[in-house]
Backbone bond lengths (Angstrom), bond angles and torsions (degrees), N, CA, C in turn:
res aa  C-N    CA-C-N  psi(-1)  N-CA   C-N-CA  omega(-1)  CA-C   N-CA-C  phi
1 M - - - 1.446 - - 1.537 110.74 -
2 K 1.331 115.04 -42.55 1.456 120.12 -179.63 1.533 110.37 -64.41
3 R 1.316 115.91 -36.90 1.463 121.01 -179.82 1.526 110.92 -66.75
4 I 1.300 116.99 -39.61 1.461 121.40 179.72 1.528 110.20 -65.90
5 L 1.327 117.20 -42.63 1.464 120.80 178.63 1.535 111.47 -63.77
6 T 1.324 116.61 -39.76 1.455 120.76 178.11 1.523 110.29 -64.44
7 S 1.316 117.04 -44.32 1.466 121.32 178.67 1.519 111.06 -62.19
8 C 1.320 116.98 -44.61 1.471 120.98 178.70 1.527 110.87 -62.65
9 G 1.321 116.84 -40.06 1.468 120.79 178.44 1.519 111.90 -63.05
10 L 1.331 117.26 -42.94 1.461 120.81 178.46 1.522 111.21 -65.06
11 I 1.318 117.45 -39.80 1.465 121.17 178.93 1.528 110.08 -64.44
12 I 1.321 117.72 -42.94 1.464 121.54 179.93 1.532 110.55 -63.85
13 I 1.324 117.16 -43.55 1.469 120.72 178.53 1.519 110.43 -63.39
14 S 1.330 117.55 -44.12 1.467 121.24 179.47 1.518 111.03 -61.27
15 L 1.309 117.38 -45.50 1.466 120.78 -179.81 1.527 111.87 -65.01
16 S 1.320 116.68 -37.53 1.468 118.80 179.90 1.525 111.10 -68.07
17 L 1.330 118.23 -35.62 1.460 120.62 177.16 1.526 110.84 -68.13
18 V 1.309 117.76 -39.31 1.464 121.50 -179.87 1.522 110.37 -67.49
19 T 1.314 117.29 -43.20 1.463 120.10 -175.93 1.523 113.41 -74.78
20 C 1.322 119.22 -21.47 1.464 119.94 -179.15 1.522 111.75 -82.76
21 G 1.331 118.95 -7.20 1.453 121.41 178.61 1.509 113.91 89.50
22 F 1.320 118.11 11.67 1.462 121.70 -179.53 1.526 110.12 -63.62
23 S 1.320 116.43 133.99 1.463 121.27 171.46 1.520 107.66 -149.76
24 L 1.312 116.08 152.59 1.451 120.37 179.80 1.519 109.69 -68.28
25 R 1.333 116.69 143.45 1.452 121.02 178.79 1.523 109.42 -62.81
26 G 1.330 115.86 136.93 1.455 120.45 178.29 1.508 113.08 93.91
27 N 1.331 118.76 -11.62 1.449 120.18 178.70 1.517 112.61 -83.21
28 E 1.319 116.67 -23.23 1.448 119.77 179.73 1.517 108.88 -93.26
29 L 1.321 114.99 131.86 1.449 119.43 175.43 1.518 108.34 -86.56
30 I 1.310 115.93 163.36 1.455 119.92 -179.05 1.528 109.02 -58.01
31 N 1.306 115.52 126.64 1.452 121.79 -177.94 1.514 106.90 -120.09
32 S 1.308 116.57 91.93 1.453 118.98 -175.04 1.508 110.83 -148.81
33 R 1.307 115.18 -179.66 1.454 120.78 178.50 1.523 111.58 -79.37
34 F 1.324 116.90 -6.34 1.456 120.70 -177.61 1.521 110.82 -82.21
35 N 1.325 116.55 86.12 1.462 120.65 174.92 1.518 109.74 -81.66
36 N 1.329 116.03 -26.28 1.458 122.81 179.27 1.515 108.75 -129.64
37 L 1.313 116.33 140.38 1.461 122.40 175.74 1.515 108.82 -139.71
38 Q 1.312 115.52 139.97 1.448 120.03 169.14 1.521 106.33 -99.93
39 L 1.316 116.00 131.46 1.463 121.23 -178.85 1.516 109.46 -105.21
40 S 1.317 116.31 122.77 1.450 122.32 173.28 1.526 106.51 -106.35
41 L 1.338 115.43 98.21 1.461 121.59 -172.84 1.518 110.35 -107.09
42 S 1.322 117.50 127.57 1.461 119.36 176.57 1.527 111.21 -75.63
43 Q 1.348 117.06 -23.59 1.465 121.93 175.49 1.536 108.34 -127.61
44 P 1.347 118.47 76.56 1.466 120.50 -172.92 1.526 114.76 -65.66
45 N 1.319 118.23 -20.53 1.465 120.33 -178.07 1.518 113.29 -104.19
46 S 1.329 117.46 12.13 1.464 120.18 -179.46 1.526 110.19 -76.26
47 E 1.313 115.80 163.48 1.464 121.13 178.97 1.525 110.43 -63.63
48 F 1.340 117.63 -38.17 1.463 120.84 177.99 1.527 110.76 -61.09
49 S 1.327 117.07 -44.59 1.469 120.91 -179.86 1.524 111.30 -62.36
50 R 1.323 117.22 -40.73 1.470 120.54 178.18 1.527 111.02 -64.90
51 M 1.339 117.06 -42.56 1.471 120.29 178.42 1.527 110.96 -63.43
52 L 1.332 116.84 -40.69 1.462 120.82 179.81 1.529 110.62 -64.21
53 R 1.317 117.25 -45.50 1.479 119.86 179.65 1.522 110.64 -63.23
54 R 1.340 117.77 -39.20 1.471 120.06 177.40 1.527 111.35 -63.14
55 S 1.334 117.24 -42.20 1.464 120.66 179.40 1.521 111.07 -64.84
56 L 1.318 116.79 -42.02 1.462 119.79 178.91 1.527 111.26 -67.97
57 D 1.334 117.39 -37.48 1.470 120.37 175.72 1.524 111.07 -63.56
58 A 1.326 117.39 -41.35 1.467 121.45 178.55 1.524 110.92 -64.16
59 A 1.331 116.55 -29.85 1.459 121.57 179.04 1.526 111.30 -86.65
60 E 1.330 115.91 5.16 1.469 122.87 179.58 1.517 112.23 60.29
61 V 1.334 115.87 38.60 1.456 121.89 173.72 1.520 106.34 -101.44
62 S 1.321 116.51 120.40 1.457 121.70 179.69 1.530 108.89 -73.78
63 T 1.322 116.77 127.44 1.466 120.47 -177.77 1.514 110.54 -121.66
64 E 1.318 114.23 150.49 1.454 121.82 174.94 1.516 106.68 -137.66
65 V 1.330 117.04 126.30 1.462 121.08 178.84 1.516 107.70 -85.74
66 I 1.334 115.79 126.23 1.462 120.67 179.07 1.511 108.77 -113.61
67 S 1.325 115.92 171.82 1.462 119.95 179.68 1.526 109.46 -64.36
68 T 1.310 116.97 155.43 1.466 121.02 -176.29 1.518 112.32 -68.05
69 S 1.324 118.35 -16.31 1.462 119.35 178.42 1.519 111.36 -72.81
70 G 1.345 117.30 -22.05 1.457 121.48 175.46 1.510 113.80 70.96
71 E 1.355 118.89 24.80 1.457 122.03 -177.55 1.517 112.58 -60.16
72 M 1.325 117.45 -38.75 1.450 120.86 -173.83 1.516 111.92 -78.21
73 G 1.327 118.96 -32.74 1.444 121.68 -165.44 1.511 117.54 -80.89
74 L 1.311 119.77 -38.11 1.451 119.70 -170.46 1.519 113.30 -68.07
75 A 1.322 119.06 -26.23 1.457 120.61 -179.40 1.527 111.85 -88.11
76 S 1.311 119.03 -14.99 1.457 120.86 -176.39 1.520 111.20 -89.46
77 S 1.334 114.71 170.18 1.465 119.65 -179.90 1.524 111.72 -85.96
78 I 1.327 117.39 -7.13 1.462 121.41 178.46 1.530 108.32 -83.10
79 P 1.335 117.86 127.81 1.472 120.16 -179.67 1.529 111.99 -62.80
80 V 1.323 115.49 144.80 1.464 121.99 178.90 1.523 108.20 -112.47
81 L 1.334 115.68 118.78 1.458 122.11 175.83 1.522 107.43 -96.90
82 T 1.323 115.89 113.61 1.458 121.41 -179.37 1.520 108.60 -100.25
83 I 1.332 115.49 127.23 1.465 121.20 -178.96 1.524 108.88 -124.80
84 G 1.326 115.61 122.68 1.452 121.59 -179.60 1.518 112.13 -79.45
85 D 1.322 114.95 -172.85 1.465 121.30 -179.96 1.518 110.99 -63.60
86 E 1.316 114.22 145.51 1.466 120.97 173.63 1.525 107.33 -78.10
87 Q 1.318 116.12 124.62 1.460 121.64 -179.55 1.529 109.37 -108.41
88 V 1.331 116.76 127.73 1.462 121.68 176.73 1.522 107.78 -119.67
89 S 1.324 115.73 128.59 1.463 118.90 176.96 1.524 109.32 -132.98
90 N 1.311 115.29 144.34 1.467 123.14 176.82 1.513 108.46 -123.11
91 R 1.326 115.62 141.50 1.457 119.54 174.28 1.519 108.43 -144.91
92 P 1.330 116.85 142.41 1.462 119.42 178.03 1.524 110.79 -69.94
93 V 1.329 115.35 140.41 1.459 120.99 -179.60 1.524 110.72 -109.07
94 T 1.339 116.86 -42.66 1.466 120.76 179.21 1.523 110.01 -130.49
95 I 1.298 115.58 157.31 1.463 123.32 -179.35 1.530 108.21 -116.53
96 N 1.353 116.73 139.48 1.466 119.51 178.00 1.536 110.62 -88.63
97 A 1.312 116.20 -175.05 1.470 121.77 -176.26 1.529 112.47 -65.69
98 R 1.322 117.09 -22.36 1.464 121.24 179.90 1.535 111.89 -90.26
99 A 1.298 117.11 11.84 1.474 123.50 -179.61 1.527 112.13 63.37
100 R 1.315 116.26 33.42 1.472 122.14 174.75 1.519 108.04 -117.11
101 A 1.316 115.59 154.71 1.465 119.68 179.69 1.519 109.73 -65.22
102 A 1.322 116.30 128.93 1.455 121.40 -179.73 1.529 110.81 -105.23
103 Q 1.308 116.55 -27.42 1.455 121.24 -176.93 1.525 107.89 -136.18
104 Y 1.331 115.65 136.02 1.457 121.45 -179.53 1.524 110.24 -120.80
105 E 1.314 114.79 153.09 1.457 120.95 171.24 1.526 106.96 -111.48
106 M 1.322 116.33 127.51 1.457 121.57 178.26 1.527 107.58 -109.51
107 R 1.318 116.38 134.16 1.468 121.66 177.43 1.527 108.63 -123.22
108 L 1.316 115.02 129.73 1.458 122.47 177.02 1.518 106.76 -116.45
109 S 1.332 117.49 127.24 1.453 119.83 -177.61 1.523 111.47 -141.46
110 I 1.331 114.53 153.99 1.462 122.05 174.16 1.525 107.69 -140.16
111 T 1.306 115.78 155.25 1.460 121.57 174.84 1.516 107.49 -108.10
112 I 1.334 116.06 131.23 1.463 120.96 -178.08 1.527 109.80 -125.56
113 A 1.327 114.83 159.69 1.460 123.15 171.48 1.517 107.00 -156.11
114 L 1.319 116.38 147.69 1.462 121.18 179.13 1.515 107.84 -130.88
115 G 1.321 115.51 122.17 1.457 120.72 179.38 1.508 111.23 -129.28
116 Q 1.327 114.82 151.87 1.462 120.60 177.24 1.518 106.92 -141.77
117 A 1.312 115.82 122.45 1.456 122.38 -174.45 1.527 108.21 55.82
118 D 1.330 118.41 -120.04 1.465 121.06 -179.90 1.523 112.30 -103.45
119 E 1.316 117.60 12.14 1.462 122.70 -175.57 1.528 110.43 -111.18
120 M 1.342 115.68 137.69 1.458 120.02 174.78 1.524 108.37 -95.09
121 L 1.330 117.33 115.09 1.459 121.99 178.52 1.518 110.96 -80.95
122 I 1.329 116.41 -35.53 1.466 122.67 173.10 1.521 106.48 -130.83
123 E 1.314 115.66 114.92 1.468 120.13 175.94 1.527 108.35 -63.86
124 P 1.337 118.12 154.54 1.469 119.07 178.90 1.528 111.31 -53.74
125 E 1.321 115.59 126.87 1.462 121.55 178.79 1.523 109.16 -146.73
126 T 1.310 115.63 158.72 1.460 121.51 -178.93 1.519 109.46 -106.10
127 L 1.328 115.19 127.47 1.459 122.32 173.86 1.523 107.01 -102.91
128 F 1.337 116.88 140.67 1.465 118.51 -179.41 1.519 111.18 -147.53
129 I 1.333 113.67 158.50 1.460 123.81 175.98 1.522 107.10 -132.70
130 D 1.337 116.99 136.15 1.464 122.79 176.83 1.522 109.80 -114.80
131 R 1.321 116.73 142.20 1.463 122.66 173.38 1.517 108.89 -141.39
132 T 1.316 115.47 148.48 1.457 121.58 176.77 1.525 108.28 -115.86
133 Y 1.323 116.06 137.95 1.464 120.23 178.19 1.528 109.92 -141.77
134 F 1.336 114.84 156.08 1.462 121.67 179.37 1.522 109.53 -95.24
135 E 1.324 115.84 145.51 1.458 121.11 175.66 1.520 109.19 -108.21
136 D 1.328 115.38 122.65 1.457 121.51 178.46 1.532 107.95 -95.29
137 I 1.307 117.42 114.39 1.466 122.07 -177.00 1.525 110.91 -63.16
138 E 1.317 117.55 -28.71 1.463 122.06 -177.76 1.531 112.65 -78.70
139 N 1.323 118.54 -15.53 1.466 121.06 -173.34 1.528 110.02 -134.91
140 L 1.318 117.73 72.73 1.459 121.87 -176.84 1.523 112.45 -68.38
141 T 1.340 117.63 -36.32 1.459 120.35 178.54 1.523 110.73 -64.91
142 G 1.305 116.21 -43.04 1.463 120.64 177.60 1.519 111.68 -63.78
143 N 1.336 116.42 -34.38 1.468 120.32 177.92 1.518 111.00 -63.61
144 R 1.328 116.83 -44.51 1.468 120.37 179.69 1.525 111.05 -61.52
145 E 1.341 115.92 -43.11 1.467 119.48 178.38 1.519 111.05 -63.52
146 E 1.341 116.68 -40.17 1.461 120.34 178.76 1.528 110.69 -63.44
147 V 1.332 117.15 -41.43 1.457 120.95 179.58 1.529 110.11 -64.13
148 E 1.327 118.05 -39.47 1.466 121.11 177.55 1.525 111.43 -64.33
149 I 1.320 117.12 -41.70 1.473 121.36 178.17 1.528 110.08 -64.47
150 I 1.322 116.71 -44.25 1.462 121.16 179.43 1.527 110.16 -62.45
151 A 1.342 117.20 -42.81 1.466 120.98 -179.80 1.529 111.04 -62.99
152 T 1.336 117.57 -39.73 1.466 121.07 177.85 1.523 110.73 -64.26
153 E 1.327 117.27 -44.01 1.465 120.83 177.58 1.521 110.85 -63.19
154 M 1.322 116.97 -39.03 1.458 120.69 179.34 1.525 110.98 -65.42
155 R 1.328 117.30 -40.36 1.471 120.34 177.18 1.524 110.91 -62.35
156 R 1.332 116.09 -41.78 1.464 120.35 178.62 1.532 110.51 -61.70
157 E 1.327 116.68 -43.03 1.468 120.44 178.65 1.527 111.57 -67.29
158 L 1.330 116.54 -34.94 1.461 120.53 178.18 1.527 110.87 -67.84
159 V 1.329 117.06 -38.75 1.467 120.64 175.05 1.528 109.72 -62.44
160 N 1.337 117.52 -44.69 1.469 120.65 177.87 1.529 111.17 -61.39
161 Q 1.320 116.77 -40.06 1.464 120.88 178.05 1.529 110.30 -63.74
162 L 1.328 117.56 -40.06 1.457 122.03 178.88 1.531 110.85 -66.11
163 I 1.329 116.91 -41.76 1.470 120.89 178.40 1.529 109.74 -62.47
164 R 1.321 117.42 -44.09 1.474 120.25 177.63 1.523 111.07 -63.38
165 R 1.331 117.54 -35.37 1.463 120.87 177.87 1.523 110.64 -66.74
166 L 1.338 117.35 -38.63 1.472 120.97 175.75 1.529 110.90 -63.65
167 E 1.325 116.44 -40.70 1.470 119.61 177.83 1.528 110.84 -62.63
168 A 1.330 116.69 -38.80 1.468 120.45 -179.94 1.527 110.81 -69.68
169 A 1.319 118.20 -31.90 1.464 121.25 179.27 1.517 111.16 -69.76
170 D 1.309 115.80 -22.92 1.463 121.40 -178.15 1.518 110.77 -72.45
171 N 1.319 117.31 -28.14 1.477 120.52 -174.44 1.503 112.83 -79.22
């Protein structure tokens, strides 16, 4: 009897999760009217730009990189996604006993805008991600590697944030 109740409980929980629309983040690809996008990238060869193009390709969105002046895009019916320079800033958050910074906050930000013909679908806005990390004075090489790993994760999260922003602009 106890086994049957447990099985029924698991089935009810599973069905409720399926019917509420729950899905793991990152499993849904961009689902929007944007089948084609023109990308106006100020840093077309940056790691962020490569990650963004890969995400859009995986979502089956056809992309074309145009010059940063955007001459071709604003008059056409294809939306133009303009992405500014990637900005990285570090600031000390805590100080250790030796009066040196022990913990830093890193912020990664980009400015985006989305326009189509003469209409702005997304007004210029800044997207950002913050992370805090500790600096080990005894292991400077390990610190640099950790900062590189954190920066890569932050870029990935920023791309996901941008994709979600594009989905919201579609509605």
